[in-house]
C-alpha positions in Angstrom: 10.5 -29.9 5.0 14.5 -30.0 4.9 16.2 -31.2 7.8 17.1 -28.4 10.4 18.5 -30.1 13.0 22.2 -29.6 13.7 24.5 -32.2 15.0 24.3 -30.4 18.3 20.2 -30.8 18.5 20.7 -34.6 17.6 23.3 -35.1 20.8 20.7 -33.2 23.2 17.8 -35.5 21.8 19.9 -38.5 21.9 20.8 -37.7 25.4 17.6 -37.3 26.7 16.7 -40.8 25.1 19.5 -42.4 26.7 19.1 -41.1 30.0 15.6 -42.6 30.0 16.9 -45.9 28.9 19.5 -46.0 31.6 17.0 -45.3 34.2 15.3 -48.5 32.9 18.4 -50.4 32.7 19.0 -49.1 36.6 16.0 -50.6 37.8 16.0 -53.7 36.1 19.5 -54.4 37.2 21.3 -52.6 39.7 18.3 -51.4 42.2 17.6 -55.3 42.6 15.7 -56.0 39.4 12.0 -56.6 39.4 11.5 -60.1 40.5 8.0 -60.0 41.4 4.7 -58.6 40.4 4.3 -56.5 43.2 7.5 -54.8 42.6 7.1 -54.7 39.0 3.6 -53.4 39.1 3.5 -51.4 42.5 7.3 -51.0 43.4 6.5 -52.8 46.6 4.2 -49.8 47.8 7.5 -48.3 49.1 7.1 -44.8 46.8 7.4 -41.3 48.0 4.3 -39.4 47.5 6.4 -36.2 45.6 7.8 -38.4 42.6 4.5 -40.3 42.5 2.7 -36.9 42.1 5.1 -35.8 39.5 4.5 -38.9 37.5 0.6 -38.6 38.0 0.6 -35.0 36.2 3.5 -36.2 33.5 1.1 -39.4 32.7 -1.6 -36.8 31.8 0.0 -34.1 30.3 1.0 -35.8 27.3 2.1 -34.5 24.0 -1.7 -33.8 22.9 -1.7 -31.5 25.6 1.8 -29.8 24.6 0.8 -29.6 21.1 -3.3 -29.8 21.1 -3.7 -27.1 24.0 -1.1 -24.8 23.0 -3.0 -24.8 19.6 -6.5 -24.2 21.3 -5.1 -21.2 22.9 -3.5 -19.5 19.8 -6.8 -20.2 17.7 -9.5 -19.8 20.1 -8.0 -18.0 22.8 -6.7 -18.8 26.2 -10.0 -19.9 27.9 -9.0 -23.4 28.6 -6.9 -22.2 31.6 -10.0 -22.4 33.8 -9.2 -26.2 33.8 -6.8 -25.7 36.5 -10.0 -25.3 39.1 -11.5 -28.4 37.6 -7.9 -30.4 38.2 -8.0 -29.1 41.9 -11.6 -30.2 42.4 -11.1 -33.2 40.6 -7.8 -33.8 42.7 -10.0 -33.2 46.2 -12.8 -35.5 44.9 -10.0 -38.4 44.3 -8.0 -38.0 47.2 -11.1 -38.1 49.5 -13.5 -40.4 47.9 -12.0 -42.9 45.6 -8.1 -43.4 46.5 -8.8 -44.7 50.1 -11.0 -47.2 48.9 -8.5 -48.7 46.1 -5.6 -48.4 48.3 -6.9 -50.0 51.5 -8.3 -53.1 49.7 -4.5 -53.7 48.7 -5.7 -54.5 45.0 -3.2 -54.1 42.1 -5.7 -53.8 39.1 -8.3 -51.0 40.3 -10.9 -52.9 38.4 -10.5 -55.7 40.9 -13.1 -53.3 42.9 -15.6 -53.8 40.4 -15.7 -57.7 40.9 -15.8 -57.6 44.8 -18.4 -55.0 44.6 -20.7 -56.2 42.0 -19.6 -59.2 39.8 -16.9 -60.3 37.4 -18.9 -59.4 34.5 -18.7 -55.9 35.3 -15.2 -55.8 35.9 -14.3 -57.4 32.7 -16.6 -54.9 30.6 -14.3 -52.3 32.6 -10.9 -53.9 31.5 -12.4 -54.1 28.0 -13.3 -50.5 27.6 -9.8 -49.6 29.3 -7.9 -51.8 26.9 -9.8 -50.2 23.6 -10.0 -46.3 24.9 -5.8 -46.8 25.8 -5.4 -48.1 22.2 -7.2 -45.1 20.8 -5.7 -42.4 23.1 -2.1 -43.6 22.5 -2.4 -43.8 19.0 -2.8 -39.9 19.2 -0.4 -39.4 21.8 2.4 -41.4 20.0 1.5 -39.5 16.5 1.5 -36.3 18.2 5.4 -36.2 18.8 6.0 -37.9 15.7 4.1 -35.1 14.1 6.4 -32.7 15.9 9.6 -34.5 14.6 8.1 -34.9 10.9 7.4 -30.9 11.1 10.7 -29.8 12.5 13.3 -32.5 11.3 11.7 -33.7 8.1 12.2 -37.1 9.3 9.9 -39.6 8.0 6.6 -40.1 10.1 6.8 -43.7 10.7 10.3 -43.4 11.7 9.5 -40.8 14.3 7.0 -42.9 15.4 9.2 -45.9 15.8 11.7 -43.6 17.7 9.3 -42.9 20.4 7.7 -46.0 20.7 11.1 -48.3 20.9 12.7 -46.3 23.4 9.4 -46.0 25.4 8.7 -50.0 25.4 12.1 -51.1 26.3 12.7 -48.5 29.6 9.0 -49.7 30.5 9.5 -52.9 29.8 12.7 -53.8 31.8 12.4 -51.5 34.6 8.6 -51.6 35.9 6.9 -48.9 37.4 9.8 -47.5 39.4 11.6 -46.8 35.9 8.2 -45.2 35.0 7.9 -43.2 37.3 11.6 -41.6 37.9 11.8 -41.0 34.0 8.6 -39.1 34.2 10.1 -36.9 37.1 13.3 -36.5 34.8 11.1 -36.0 31.8 9.0 -33.3 33.5 12.1 -31.1 34.1 12.8 -31.2 30.3 9.2 -30.4 29.4 9.2 -27.6 31.9 12.5 -25.9 30.7 11.3 -26.4 27.1 8.1 -24.5 27.9 9.6 -21.4 30.0 12.3 -21.2 27.3 9.5 -20.8 24.4 7.3 -18.6 26.6 10.2 -16.3 27.7 11.8 -15.9 24.0 8.3 -15.1 22.7 7.6 -12.4 25.0 11.2 -11.0 24.4 11.0 -10.7 20.8 7.4 -9.2 20.8 8.3 -6.7 22.8 7.5 -7.4 26.4 4.2 -8.6 28.4 2.5 -5.2 27.5 3.2 -5.7 23.8 1.9 -9.4 24.1 -1.3 -8.2 25.6 -2.1 -5.6 23.3 -1.6 -7.6 20.3 -3.9 -10.4 21.9 -6.5 -7.4 22.8 -6.5 -6.5 18.8 -6.8 -10.0 17.9 -9.6 -10.5 20.2 -8.2 -13.5 22.2 -8.5 -11.6 25.7 -12.3 -11.6 25.1 -11.9 -15.9 25.6 -10.5 -15.6 29.0 -13.7 -15.2 30.7 -16.8 -16.6 28.6 -19.6 -17.1 31.1 -22.1 -18.1 28.4 -24.2 -20.9 29.1 -24.5 -22.1 25.8 -23.1 -25.7 25.8 -22.2 -25.3 22.0 -19.4 -23.1 23.1 -16.2 -25.0 23.2 -14.1 -23.2 25.8 -16.7 -21.5 28.1 -16.0 -21.1 31.5 -18.6 -23.7 32.6 -17.4 -26.2 29.8 -14.0 -25.8 31.0 -15.0 -26.3 34.6 -17.7 -28.8 34.7 -16.6 -30.7 31.7 -12.8 -30.6 32.9 -13.7 -32.3 36.2 -15.6 -35.3 34.1 -12.5 -35.5 31.7 -9.9 -35.8 34.5 -11.6 -38.2 36.8 -12.3 -40.8 34.3 -8.9 -40.3 32.9 -7.1 -40.5 36.3 -9.0 -41.3 39.3 -10.4 -44.7 38.0 -8.2 -45.4 35.0 -5.7 -48.0 35.9 -2.9 -46.2 33.8 -2.9 -43.3 36.4 -4.3 -44.8 39.2 -1.8 -47.3 39.6 0.7 -44.5 40.3 -0.8 -43.6 43.7 -1.4 -47.2 44.8 2.8 -47.5 44.8 2.9 -44.9 47.6 4.1 -46.4 51.2 1.0 -45.0 53.0 -2.6 -43.9 52.7 -1.4 -40.3 53.6 0.9 -40.6 51.2 -1.4 -41.7 48.3 -3.6 -38.8 49.0 -1.0 -36.5 48.8 0.2 -37.8 45.7 -3.1 -37.3 44.2 -3.5 -33.4 45.6 0.2 -32.8 44.4 -0.2 -34.4 41.2 -3.7 -32.9 40.2 -2.6 -29.4 41.1 0.6 -29.6 39.2 -1.4 -30.9 36.3 -3.3 -27.6 36.3 -0.2 -25.4 36.5 1.0 -27.6 33.3 -1.9 -27.0 31.5 -2.2 -23.1 32.3 1.6 -22.8 31.3 1.0 -24.5 27.8 -2.4 -22.3 27.2 0.3 -19.2 28.3 2.7 -20.7 25.3 0.2 -20.9 22.7 -1.0 -17.3 23.7 2.4 -15.9 23.4 3.0 -17.8 20.4 -0.2 -15.9 18.9 1.3 -12.7 19.5 4.7 -13.4 18.0 2.8 -14.4 14.9 0.1 -11.5 15.1 -0.5 -10.3 11.4 1.2 -13.1 9.8 -0.5 -16.4 10.8 1.6 -19.6 9.4 -1.7 -21.8 9.0 -3.3 -19.1 6.8 0.0 -18.5 4.8 0.2 -22.4 4.2 3.5 -22.6 6.5 1.8 -25.4 8.2 -0.8 -27.7 7.4 -2.3 -28.2 10.7 -3.3 -26.3 13.8 -1.4 -28.2 16.0 1.9 -27.9 14.1 2.0 -24.2 15.3 4.4 -25.0 18.5 7.0 -27.0 16.3 6.9 -24.2 13.6 8.0 -21.7 16.0 10.7 -23.5 17.5 12.3 -24.1 13.9 11.3 -20.5 12.9 12.8 -19.2 16.1 15.4 -21.3 17.4 17.0 -22.5 13.8 19.9 -20.9 14.2 20.7 -21.8 17.7 22.4 -25.1 17.8 20.8 -27.3 20.8 18.1 -24.9 21.4 16.1 -26.8 18.9 17.2 -30.1 20.1 15.7 -29.5 23.5 12.5 -28.2 22.7 12.2 -31.2 20.5 13.3 -33.5 23.4 10.3 -31.4 25.9 7.9 -32.9 23.1 9.4 -35.8 23.3 9.2 -36.2 26.9 5.6 -35.3 27.2 4.9 -38.4 24.8 7.1 -40.7 26.5 5.5 -40.3 29.7 2.1 -41.1 28.7 3.3 -43.8 26.5 5.1 -45.7 29.2 2.1 -45.3 31.4 -0.4 -47.2 29.2 2.3 -50.0 28.9 2.6 -50.8 32.5 -1.1 -50.3 33.1 -2.1 -52.7 30.3 0.1 -55.2 31.3 -1.1 -54.7 34.7 -4.7 -55.0 33.7 -4.1 -58.0 31.5 -2.1 -60.0 33.7 -4.5 -59.6 37.1 -7.8 -60.1 34.9 -6.8 -62.9 32.4 -3.3 -64.4 33.2 -3.7 -65.0 36.8 -7.6 -66.2 36.1 -6.8 -68.9 33.6 -3.2 -70.0 35.3 -3.9 -69.2 39.0 -1.0 -71.5 40.1 1.6 -70.1 37.8 4.8 -69.4 39.4 6.0 -65.8 40.3 9.1 -66.1 37.5 7.0 -67.6 34.8 4.5 -64.8 35.3 6.6 -62.2 35.5 8.3 -63.5 31.8 4.6 -63.3 30.4 4.2 -59.7 32.1 7.5 -58.1 30.2 6.4 -60.3 26.9 3.0 -58.4 27.3 4.7 -55.0 27.8 6.7 -55.5 24.5 3.6 -56.3 22.6 1.5 -53.8 23.7 4.3 -51.0 22.9 4.5 -52.4 19.6 0.5 -52.3 19.2 0.7 -48.9 20.0 3.3 -48.0 17.5 0.9 -49.5 14.9 -2.1 -47.7 16.1 -0.1 -44.1 15.9 0.7 -45.2 12.3 -3.1 -45.6 11.7 -3.9 -42.1 13.5 -1.4 -40.5 11.2 -3.3 -41.8 8.2 -6.6 -40.5 9.5 -5.6 -37.4 11.0 -7.5 -35.3 13.4 -7.5 -32.4 15.7 -5.7 -33.8 18.8 -7.6 -32.3 21.8 -10.9 -32.5 20.4 -11.1 -36.1 19.5 -9.0 -37.2 22.3 -11.4 -35.9 24.9 -14.2 -37.3 23.1 -12.6 -40.8 23.3 -12.0 -40.5 27.2 -15.7 -39.0 27.7 -17.2 -41.6 25.6 -15.7 -44.5 26.8 -14.0 -43.8 30.1 -16.8 -41.8 31.6 -19.4 -44.8 32.0 -16.5 -46.2 33.9 -16.2 -43.6 36.3 -20.0 -43.6 36.7 -20.1 -47.1 37.8 -17.0 -47.0 40.3 -18.8 -44.1 41.6 -22.4 -45.9 41.7 -20.4 -49.0 43.7 -18.7 -46.4 46.2 -21.6 -43.9 46.8 -24.8 -45.9 46.2 -24.9 -48.9 48.8 -28.2 -49.9 47.0 -26.4 -50.3 43.7 -26.1 -53.7 42.3 -24.6 -55.4 39.4 -27.4 -55.1 37.3 -27.5 -51.3 37.6 -24.0 -51.1 36.9 -24.1 -53.1 33.7 -27.3 -51.6 32.4 -25.9 -48.2 33.4 -22.3 -48.6 31.6 -23.8 -50.4 28.4 -26.4 -47.4 28.2 -23.3 -45.0 28.8 -20.8 -46.2 26.3 -24.1 -46.3 23.7 -24.5 -42.6 24.2 -20.8 -41.8 24.1 -20.1 -43.8 21.0 -23.1 -42.1 19.1 -21.4 -38.7 20.1 -18.1 -39.8 19.1 -19.1 -41.3 16.0 -21.4 -38.4 15.2 -18.6 -35.8 15.8 -16.5 -37.9 13.1 -19.2 -38.4 10.4 -20.6 -34.8 10.8 -17.4 -32.8 11.9 -17.4 -29.2 12.5 -17.1 -26.5 9.5 -13.9 -25.2 8.6 -12.9 -22.0 10.3 -14.9 -20.9 13.4 -12.0 -19.7 15.5 -11.2 -16.2 16.4 -10.0 -14.0 13.6 -6.6 -14.5 12.1 -4.7 -12.2 9.4 -1.8 -12.1 6.9 -1.7 -8.4 6.6 1.5 -7.9 8.1 3.4 -10.8 6.5 6.4 -9.9 4.5 5.9 -9.8 0.4 7.9 -12.6 0.1 6.4 -14.9 2.5 3.0 -15.6 0.5 1.3 -15.0 -2.6 -1.9 -15.0 -1.3 -4.1 -12.0 -2.2 -6.0 -9.4 -0.3 -9.3 -11.1 -1.0 -7.9 -14.4 0.6 -6.8 -12.6 3.5 -10.0 -11.3 4.4 -11.6 -14.6 3.5 -9.5 -16.3 6.3 -10.3 -13.8 8.7 -14.1 -14.2 7.8 -13.8 -17.9 8.7 -14.4 -17.0 12.2 -17.9 -16.0 11.2 -18.6 -19.9 9.8 -21.9 -20.8 10.4 -22.3 -24.5 11.6 -25.5 -26.3 10.6 -25.1 -29.4 12.2 -27.4 -31.1 14.4 -27.3 -29.2 18.0 -26.4 -32.5 19.8 -23.1 -32.6 17.5 -22.2 -28.7 18.6 -22.0 -29.6 22.1 -18.3 -28.8 23.5 -15.8 -31.7 23.3 -15.6 -31.2 27.0 -19.1 -32.0 27.9 -18.8 -35.6 26.4 -17.7 -37.1 29.8 -20.2 -35.1 31.8 -23.0 -36.4 29.7 -22.0 -40.3 29.6 -20.9 -40.2 33.7 -24.3 -38.7 34.6 -26.5 -40.9 32.1 -24.5 -43.9 33.4 -24.8 -43.1 36.9 -28.5 -42.3 36.9 -29.4 -45.3 34.9 -27.5 -47.4 37.4 -29.4 -46.0 40.4 -32.7 -46.3 39.2 -32.3 -49.8 37.9 -30.8 -50.8 41.1 -33.5 -49.7 43.0 -36.0 -51.2 40.5 -34.3 -54.7 40.6 -33.4 -54.7 44.5 -37.4 -53.7 45.0 -38.2 -57.0 43.3 -35.4 -59.1 44.9 -35.7 -57.6 48.5 -33.1 -55.9 50.4 -31.2 -58.7 51.9 -27.7 -58.4 50.9 -24.9 -57.0 53.2 -22.1 -54.9 51.8 -18.5 -54.3 53.2 -17.9 -51.0 54.4 -14.5 -51.1 52.8 -16.0 -51.2 49.5 -17.7 -47.7 50.0 -16.4 -44.3 49.9 -15.4 -43.1 53.7 -17.1 -40.1 53.6 -20.2 -42.0 52.9 -19.7 -44.4 55.5 -19.9 -41.8 58.1 -22.8 -39.8 56.2 -25.0 -42.8 55.4 -25.5 -44.0 59.2 -27.5 -41.0 59.8 -30.2 -41.7 57.2 -33.6 -43.5 58.4 -33.2 -46.9 58.6 -35.8 -47.9 55.8 -33.5 -45.9 53.3 -30.7 -48.3 53.7 -29.6 -51.8 53.3 -27.5 -53.7 55.9 -23.7 -52.4 56.1 -20.8 -54.8 57.3 -18.1 -52.6 58.6 -15.6 -55.6 58.3 -14.3 -57.8 55.6 -16.8 -61.2 54.9 -13.8 -63.5 56.2 -13.5 -61.4 59.0 -16.8 -61.5 59.9 -17.6 -65.4 59.3 -14.5 -65.6 61.7 -16.2 -63.4 64.6 -19.2 -65.5 64.0 -17.5 -68.5 64.6 -15.2 -67.6 67.4 -17.5 -65.0 69.4 -21.0 -65.9 68.1 -22.0 -62.6 69.7 -23.5 -61.1 66.5 -27.1 -59.7 66.9 -29.3 -58.0 64.6 -30.4 -54.7 66.5 -33.8 -53.3 66.1 -33.4 -51.6 62.6 -32.4 -54.6 61.2 -28.4 -53.6 61.1 -25.6 -55.8 62.3 -24.5 -54.5 65.9 -20.9 -56.0 65.6 -19.8 -55.1 69.0 -16.3 -53.9 68.2 -14.5 -50.6 67.1 -17.0 -50.1 64.1 -20.0 -49.4 66.4 -19.8 -45.8 66.4 -19.9 -45.7 62.6 -22.2 -48.4 62.1 -25.7 -48.0 60.1 
């Protein structure tokens, strides 16, 4: 495609990039610098919940969402809007059950929890999964805006990837978590503005909301708004979006270092909870707005689908094509909309750089060099951030060569690899009898199942078509040479019969649910068996369990539970030495004789 950006568009795009870079420079110099790891990774736990919540949502609403979700709404209908309910439910679960544990432990890497609750092996399994899954997903996230720029400007794909990667790597490396959070806030404004402009313009050009709805009805898109079929092979059914959506967002945000690190920067536990609730809710609103965007773009191209007409080569290019088609003659507007796609990618890219450097530093560097001075540790961390940024760019190039549909493969990777991590965290927080053997056995089984589903979906891809009806009957005669027979065959692609094995036809949204449940159940069963063999004689620190569980668990019969200790091990040892007043009550539990008595088990 020829270059369609004017010099005004380039100034707009360059301005957005420079502002992002300037924020990083400001926090690296004028704002006191990033001299300690606590400042660099956690902002000294001084952040307000509002920008943190926006950052949580923006780090999740990537260019995959901007391009992939709008494409799903265009070609398969707006059923994905139901995910707003899964985001709200996921936010409530995270804020009440998971966030308090991570925050109160005062940890930097959330995978430190797994070492304290189980053993170091469990932690390093989770860290390894995190690193691999981040590279896979970030390849897609970086490729998406590069694809958009390639479709819109005609720039070389590799050059587009380098533009995204270099800018993001720079401000993430020099500015730390503060720069990442505040650039997320700025980029969210650009993204919202871009979505509003696209939706409003499409509605006006179609002839109003009534005309949009009328075309959606004729195009059979409205039937997908509420699809209550229980068939798990229906990709965007109500139940797939609700249940699958919960088990997609929890492992991707609640128990993923890249996102969880944000709420750990808040100045208080209440602030951390607010940031989670605000972030998840905003995430749902973003996704609904992107679904609406795809819905109205369909109404604009009703009767003349660009993909069927050969104007684009991939469904994920539909929004960039709309931008060029409608705004190509308006200098500055195209640049703004390209910047919105850019912003969606920059946020997730910077999140991954910061999260991976944190995990690597805490799990490996500090373990190998425990006495390493802070200044040298910070030099290593910034060097690692730059290395990770470079590797992400390389991974994006690999994805650009392989190619795929953005949303399905991204969701399958997250479900296959991160679902088991969520499960072992929940095993530790919700099942006091859970142990390291159960966690390791469960996570290995869960990953095996997840990889089987992931590889199977790639080896046996869905047949072409299978979406909702498309048409070319309203295209101008000079737009395409496709015959009437070809038009009808394009429409009939919606009737394609999928002959793959049933398990490979299951909605991509269910992958996380499947791996999480399998890992969790195997973890429980294995833990119970091994504890019965070894005996129930271990004590569990209450701070390692979810607060709602602690208040509920004490009501169970004594023979259903092991001993829980409602203070840290160090505090317990000191109390025994100083007071020597700890007695074991008739149920075999510790009577600590202090403020935790009202919740002891």
